[in-house]
Phi, psi and omega in degrees: 000124177081008183253358186044048184227148185208152169237113188238129174199181175129323179289130182293133177071022184239160176287161178187185178142195185246144180193168180254141169054047185267155174252003180196178177298144178296134185274058178241190179247137177249111185248111183226124180168217185203152173267119185271183183293345178265013179064030176254133179272115181259117187235144168297149187280056186250032181217162181278180179299132180290135179250028184089165182282144173302334182298334182296340177291338185254317187227124177295135182068040185299153185301330184292343183276353186262350181286161178256143180222141177231131174274123182295145179248182179055051182277136175242151181220133177239119190243093182264182184296325182233357181237130174243113187245118181244120187235141171223177180304115175086356183211138175229125180251129180235135174244131184246125181238083181286117176249135185205170182293125176279122184294153179297119184299339181281343184233345185282161178278158176304324179297315179296320184287324177297315180297315184291327186266350184303118187275076180229156169234135180260147180212168173207152173232125179251129180246132178239114184263105179259010181264180179257018177226153177297149173236162177241111179278141181226152167228125184214149177235132173258137183230176181263009173228223186227167182248158168228157182283149172298327176054230182266018181278349174230178180290162192291347179275353184255132175236154180164193183216157176218159179233121177054026179057025180243322176228149179187171178218155184205161176212154170244018179295128181298133178091349180278145176226163183248147176220162174221139181195187181293320181194171183299322181295318177299318182294318183286340182244023187296141177267335182278176185247016181250102184299321183264082182271098193292348180288340185275148180271007181243134175233147182205172174245147176219158179208141178275136179234116182283163179306133180081356182269159170229126181228149180236130170265120175268125189239137171245125176257129184236158181227151177197134172227113181278162173071206184288134178256341184231163184241160184075321170225105188288123176221153177248164174293142184299327183298341178289351173285343185238340181229141184258344180198175183292322180302318180294321177300314182295317178299314180297317180300317179294316181295331184260011188303317182298322178294319177296319184292329175299320179291324176301311181297320179298314182294317179300316181293324182298312181288323180300327182278350183293147181276064180229157176281168186298327181291320177296318179298319177300315183295322177293315180297319181294316182294320182300315179299318184290325177298305185294328177295344181260001189266150174230122173256107188251167179229121184264009181107338179229334184204168177284147175228125183258132179226134168247121179278147184274069173051226184299336182278339178056028170285144191263124179049053173299120193292326180284355165269319181308317184292336178272324179282354180311315186294322178292314182294323178292330179289321187251315190223071184302330182297333180291327178294312177302317180301315180293317179297320178295320178298318181296318180290313188291325187230333187243035169252164179199172177237134181230184171242172181231162178215154173282127182301341176282344182216070188294345182275346179261120183255144180235166177302133176252265177146199183285147166203191190221155184284164178294324183205184181244003181150188182210139176050048177072006175261111177292136175288156173300156180306135176079007180228152174253172175279339191268315194278135175227157179273170174084007178251147181247098175055049179226163177312139178082002172285178184280150178242041193301312183291318180296318180294330176296314177297324183296321179294317180296314183295316179297315180297319180297315179294317180301313182294323180293323182282327189251340186052044183281092184295326179296318179297314180298319179296315184288332185245016177301316180294324176298319178297320178297317179295323177297319179300311180297322180294319177299316180299320181292333179280342168287295175192130178299338178269111183305329183289344184252008183282146174228009171099346180235168189290131175229336183255145183262158178284142176298342180293341177282351179056047178093357180268207182227149181279160177236176177249184177299338177278057192294333183263012180263170176286187185301338184302326178227344183283327182277135179278315188298125177062020181277132185286335174296308179290327175301321177295322178290328174293317177302312181297323178297317179296320179299316180291319179296322176304315182292316182293321178295322179296318178299328183271002180076018180263072190296321180296316178293324178298316179294322180293321178293322177298319179296321179295319178297321179294319177302312181298314181298317180294319180296315180293321177296316180294340179287349181299131182252112182299325180293316180285324183091012180201175175270120178302148187299324180234127185271057174194161171057034174065027181298139180230022177281145176250136181228144174288319186295006169303334184265352192304315189292347178298339183299323190290307176296328182296312186290340180261008173094006177273056189288341176298326181293335182253013181265140180297340178255010182271191184295342179242032186305318181295323177297314180296317179298321180293320177296324177296315177298315180303307185294317180301320182293313186290337176274312183298323180278355181065018176300327184243038173228145172275169180300328182276002180094355176291157184275134180250111190295330179228138180290340187253011181212135177273076187199113181230145179252124182299323180298317182288328175297314179300318180293315182290329175298317177301313181298315183299316183280309191277321185268315184266349172081021180283143172240134189251355177056226181295335180293337178296309180295324178298316179293315180298321178297319178296314183294321177293323178293324176304317181288314186288324183251314182288342181227031190294336180260004184234015183056211186285122183238162186250316190261123184232142169248114180047045175083004179246128180293124182243349181187176182054052180275160175052050202249148182267343196290343189291355179291002168307332183292355174299337178298335180300331180290343182264358184289144177282126181247000000 
């Protein structure tokens, strides 16, 4: 957690391994199995196609090419919230990913912070010898550089290997030894007498298992990056405040293994007890790993800085992800939400003007908003700019998301304040909330008499173009911001939350004004319902006839903070809620927004669905709007899980799918919206 480090494997016949700051699985070989009495190496299928031994580069007919190898069959896998168990005949490999609440760095003790920040992953390999001859169990990793021995850098009971002092593994299991060689076959059939042959790119652990015995090697995998981790604004990883090198990380990880394992068992039991089907549990477990694998807990010299990287794109704190991952972070680490919101205000806010697209040369007062992200690949963007957004584009990828990011700050702040009752935060950012309100109104229309509650004016940052939403690679049904009912819903939710926050602050006039703005938005969206179509068109202009599921998405925000009157059919926005129910029922019942396999299709006019948004909208449909899907629920969950397991099998947890095949947003954190499923009333 917070190390932007990962150990990825599992796809049969594919590369994998451990690495830092990756945008995909590490392209190495994971060799786990045993050498049997017939001198055959039996391995789990966790490595790519063999291209011959590295030794062949040095010696023709190298010894490593003469060994025998068998890929084990009948593999079983158990994928729990914190345990990933892969079993084959005679060998079981387990990876443990304990996720737990990271304590607030401003109030926690050094002991708590060292434990939470320690960059390790725990694993074990159990070998069961049912033969009448000894076997040699192995765990090995192949990399594209070289290994060195732990040697005397740790205490004498620990053996293992490290590479460039950045990644390594170790064990204190009695009887285990470490080796290095060209590959596992070379190591198991070596003619020389030096186990740690430093020329080889593969390092491993081995242990002898006698007939009838069962032995387990307990393994700690560690990561470490010293010095500056980011550019333009130099920051280091937070764990360097507690550990000085990789050897120390590995020693601490081994010494603390029992404490980590208690958390693993707790997390596994928690999800197992949830009233969810197995496919939903898989999706939550998969998403959690991908979220934490994308996180960076940094230190700027005076305080902690939290960053979530955008999966394969490695953009830093992408705001339209932050607002979706909000629910997960509030459940486990509320301080990270405050940290992100403060970063956006302090460095990644700006003031713009707005224009009517019919008259792009005339500018009107706009207001505050926030950037799409804070940088990319450890490079911080200049203040007030993102790595993604550029001017001069009209509703196309890489255009500005100014209005959506404005709603995102309000929604995140509202949820954070409701969960924490952080009076200091509300006091310090009350003026920011007021400015956000005025800015939202101006993006509706600078003239109060012409406002209808949803966005009509574009940001001057587009330089005469048009804004987009987080659905940047979609067609106009969800990609265009102006008059979009998805973004209109987020504006409505922002006004509802602002009404409540202003009331709490004793700003009664502003509270009434925010309520009126919410009513305008709700009435406009309700009036957009087309009886002929049976739904609200995605964009309320130019004869649009696309149907979208995310029309309902924004209901999640007032609901989770307890403003349930706003989402009630008999509440102040009752007609809007009733209309959304009709809209959603139609697009599902007619299968306009379903794939053939039962998976959810976010837009009727585009073959492009985001798993994170599906998880969020499922929560809204069931928990807020009261829909029950019967057998179709399991059918949809089965489809979505299959998209991840098969459609994204080489890219880990992915977000963006075309007909069940991952096409973008690979190795992604955003899918943790599905944590909301644990909060549903059953």
